[in-house]
N, C-alpha and C positions, 0 to 999 in steps of 0.2 A: 650359625654357630650352635643355636639352640637345637636345631634338627640333628646335628651330629652328636650332641649330648644325649638326645633321646635314642638315636641309633646305637650309641655305646651301651645304653641300658638294655636295649634289645639284644645286643651281642652277649652281654653278661647274663641275661636271662637264658639265652640259647646255651651258653656254657653250663649254667646251673642245671637246666633241664636235661642236657646230655649226660651229666654226672648222675642225676637222679634216675633217669631212664635206664642207664646201664646197671646201676645198683638194684633197681626194682626188677629188671629182667633176671638178674642172677638170683635174687631172693625167691622170686616166683618159681623159677625153674627148679631150684634146689629145695623148695618148700620150707623156706626160712621166714620167720616172722618179719613183717615189714616195719614194725614200730621201733625196735631197739636201735641204738646208735650203730654206725658202721664200724666194722671190725676187720682186722687183717684176715684174709682167706687162709693164710698159712698158720698163724699162731693164735688167732682169736683175740689179740690185744686190740683195745679200742683205738681207732685212728685219731690222731691229734688234729686240732683245728687247722693246722697248717696243711696237713695231708688232705683235707677235705676241699681245698681250693682247686677248682677244675684246671687241669693242665699245669698250672704253677706249682701245685702241691707235688705232682709227679716229678717235676724238674728239681724242686728243692730237696726232695727225698732221694733223688738220683734213681728213681724207679724201684726202690727197695724199701721194705719194712725196716724201720730203725731198730726193731726189737728182735726179729728172727732172721732178717736178711731175705725174706721171701720176695721174689721178683714180681713186681706188680705187672700184670699183663698190659702190653702196650696198646691194646685195643681200647682201654679206658680213656687215656688222653686223646687218642685218635678220634673216638666218638665225640668227646667233648669239644675238640677243636672243630670238627665237621659241623657240629650243631651250632657253634658260635658263628661259623661262616654262613650257615642257613639263616640265622637271625640277622646277620648283616645284609644278606641278599634280599630277604623279605622287607627289611627296613628301607633299602634303596629302591625296591620295586613298588611297594605300596605306601611308603612313608611310615615313620615310626608311630603308628597309631594303633587303635584297638584291633583292626582287621589283621595287621601283621602279627600281633600277639596271638590272636585266635588261630591263625594258620600255623604258627610255630608250634603251639600246643597240639593242634590236630595232627600235623605231620609227625611230631614226636610220638604221639600216642599210636598212630598207625604203624610207625616203624617198630615200636615196642611189641604191638600185637602181631605184626608180621614175623618178626624174629622168633617170638615165642612159638608161633604156629609152625614155623619152618623147623625149629629145633626140637619141639616136643609133640607136634601134631595136634595141638590143642589151642583153641581161642579162649583165652582167660576172661572170665566174666568181669572181674574187678576193673580192669582198664576200660572195658566197653561201657560199663555203668558210669564210671567217672567221666568219660567223654560225653555221654548223654547228659549228665547233670551240668557239665560246663557249657554245653551247647544250649541247654535250657536257660541258663543264666545269660548267655549271649542274646537269646531272643527277648528275655525280659528287660535287658538294659539297652540293647542297641538295634534290634530288628524284630520288633513284635509283629510287624505286618507279615512276616514269612512263617510265623509259628504254625498256622493251619497247614500249609504245604509240608512243613517238617513233620508234623504229627501224622499226616496221611502217609508220608514217606516212611516213617518209623514202623507203622503198622503194616503197610503194604510190603516193605522190604523184608521184614522179619517173616511175614506170612508167606511171601512168595517162595523163599528158600525152604521154609518149614514144610510146606505142602509138596514142594518138589522132592525134598528128601524122603518124605513119607511115601510118595508114589513110587520113587525109585526103589526103596526098600521093599515095598509090596510086590513090585514086578520082578526085581532081580534077586531078592533075598539077601542083599548085603547093603551096607551103608555107602552112599555116594557123596552126600553132603552132611556135615555134622550140624548140630544145633548151634555151635559157635559161629559157623558161617552165616546162619540166619540172623543171629544177633548182630553180627558185624555189618551185614547189608542193611539191617534195620537202622543201625547207627548212621550209616552213610546216607540213607534216605532221610533221616532226621536232620542231618547237617545240610544236605544239598537240595532237599525237597523231592517230592514224588516224581517230578519231571526228569530227574537224573537217573532213575532206576534202570530203565531200558538201556541207556547208554553205558552205565556202569556194568551191567550184567554182560552185555555183548563185548565190551572192551576187556573186562577181566577174563572172560572165556577165551578170547583171542590171545591174550597174553599167556594164559595157562597152556594153550595148545602150542604156541611158539616157544616160549621160555621153558615151560615145564617139559615139553617134548624134547627140547634140546638138552635139558639137564639129564633126563633119563637116557638119552642117546650117549651123552658123554660118560655117564656112570655105567653104561651097558646094562641098564635095567630094562625090565619088561614094560612095554607100552601100556599094559593093563595095570601096572602098579599104581597104588594110591599116592598122590602128592598133595601137600597142604594147599588149599585154595585161598586162604587168608592173605598171603603175600601178594597174590595177583589182584585181589580186591583192593588192597591198600595202595598198590601201584596205580591201579585204574583210577582211584579216588584222587591221587596226586595229579595225574595227567588231566583228569576232568577239571580239577580246580584251576590248573594253569591255563586252560583254554576252554572254558565252558561254552562259549558261543560256537566253537568249532564242533564240539560233540553234539550239542543240541541241534545244530543244522544238519548233521549227518543222520540223526535219528528223528528229525522233524519235530523238535520241540522248541 
């Protein structure tokens, strides 16, 4: 019974993080200050406390702003509900403990970064730094023995893509990888340790070739067109975390 109560809290956290992530993504993309209270996208009126409740607020307001009738995009409650299910799944898989909370926050952060990179072509620094700081707290409270591997992964991951991008720019005269990709790989190296870097790079590159190439083919775009790499790094990180032993065995770690 106590376990289900803890899992319920994890679901509630997932719902809240889903709402927070969707709001943060919209504000970063539209260059809106993150600190002021949430307001209606249609009229700018401050959202009532009832409207702030994930999913439930949307249902109680019947999907519309009570002041101007603006139709709230259905993607918001959908993302909130999906994130609540993610919290439930992690709680059932790992148990409702610190590791499940860590993964929920990490997966949400990667989803935020991936969506922003896909929609704007930019890896935003603020979410990356926030996740690095949260991971540092994780090492401090729960896993201090892995801190050295994480720090090496942070420096090696960021350095690997930085020098790769510099070399590509020097040889081809155009940008192949952005500095945001380097910071994202550095974050993943910090979270998973330096041992994960080779697997993450090869897996994300494979995903980029298959999924990115498929996307360009469907859009009838040029195969030389630039596509954001962040979403493939994020997806590779999720797959890596779900089966780390598999990927380490494939890459001999």
